[in-house]
C-alpha positions in Angstrom: 9.0 -5.4 -9.8 8.7 -7.0 -6.2 5.9 -6.3 -4.2 7.0 -4.7 -0.8 4.1 -3.6 1.2 1.9 -6.4 3.1 -1.4 -6.0 3.6 -1.9 -3.9 6.7 -0.1 -1.3 5.1 -1.8 -2.1 2.1 -5.2 -0.7 3.9 -3.9 2.4 6.0 -2.7 4.1 2.8 -5.5 3.3 0.1 -7.8 4.2 4.0 -6.1 7.5 3.8 -6.3 8.2 0.3 -9.5 8.0 1.0 -9.7 10.3 4.1 -8.1 12.9 1.7 -10.1 12.5 -1.3 -13.0 12.7 0.6 -11.7 16.3 2.4 -10.3 18.4 -0.6 -14.2 16.8 -2.3 -15.6 18.6 0.7 -13.3 21.7 0.0 -12.4 22.0 4.1 -9.1 21.8 2.3 -7.9 25.0 -0.8 -5.7 26.2 -2.5 -2.0 25.3 -3.6 -2.8 22.8 0.2 -5.8 20.7 -1.4 -3.1 20.0 -4.6 -0.5 18.7 -2.4 -3.4 16.7 -1.0 -4.2 15.4 -3.8 -1.4 14.3 -5.5 -0.5 12.5 -2.3 -3.6 10.8 -2.4 -2.7 10.0 -5.7 0.6 7.8 -4.6 -0.9 6.6 -1.5 -3.6 5.4 -3.9 -1.6 3.7 -6.2 1.1 1.8 -4.3 -1.4 0.9 -2.0 -3.0 -1.1 -5.0 0.0 -1.8 -6.6 1.0 -2.9 -4.0 5.1 -1.7 -4.3 6.7 1.7 -3.1 9.3 3.0 -5.3 11.1 4.7 -1.3 10.4 1.3 0.3 12.0 -0.3 -2.8 15.3 2.3 -2.5 15.4 2.2 1.1 15.5 -2.3 1.2 12.3 -2.1 3.1 9.7 -5.1 3.3 6.5 -4.7 5.3 5.1 -8.2 3.7 5.6 -10.7 6.9 7.4 -13.8 6.0 5.4 -17.3 5.6 6.4 -20.0 7.2 7.8 -23.7 5.5 4.9 -25.5 7.0 2.1 -22.8 5.1 3.8 -23.5 2.3 3.6 -26.9 2.4 0.1 -27.5 3.2 -0.8 -24.8 0.4 1.1 -26.4 -1.4 -0.8 -29.4 -3.7 2.5 -31.1 -4.9 4.3 -31.1 -1.8 3.9 -35.0 -1.6 2.8 -34.7 2.4 
């Protein structure tokens, strides 16, 4: 499984899941709408925590920023620099 979600995307998903859970726990919404929101929050939280979205994978989308070669050389201890 190749990661396809960057940090900002992950933070938005997990935050949205937390807000939706708070709405459901406060019983602001009830019935079928609450069940749909609970499943949506679960999917947002899971995809945000594992950094992989199946819909992004099917569409070939990735929100991960490409790192520069210079950054890689600075982080790589065996680069010879």
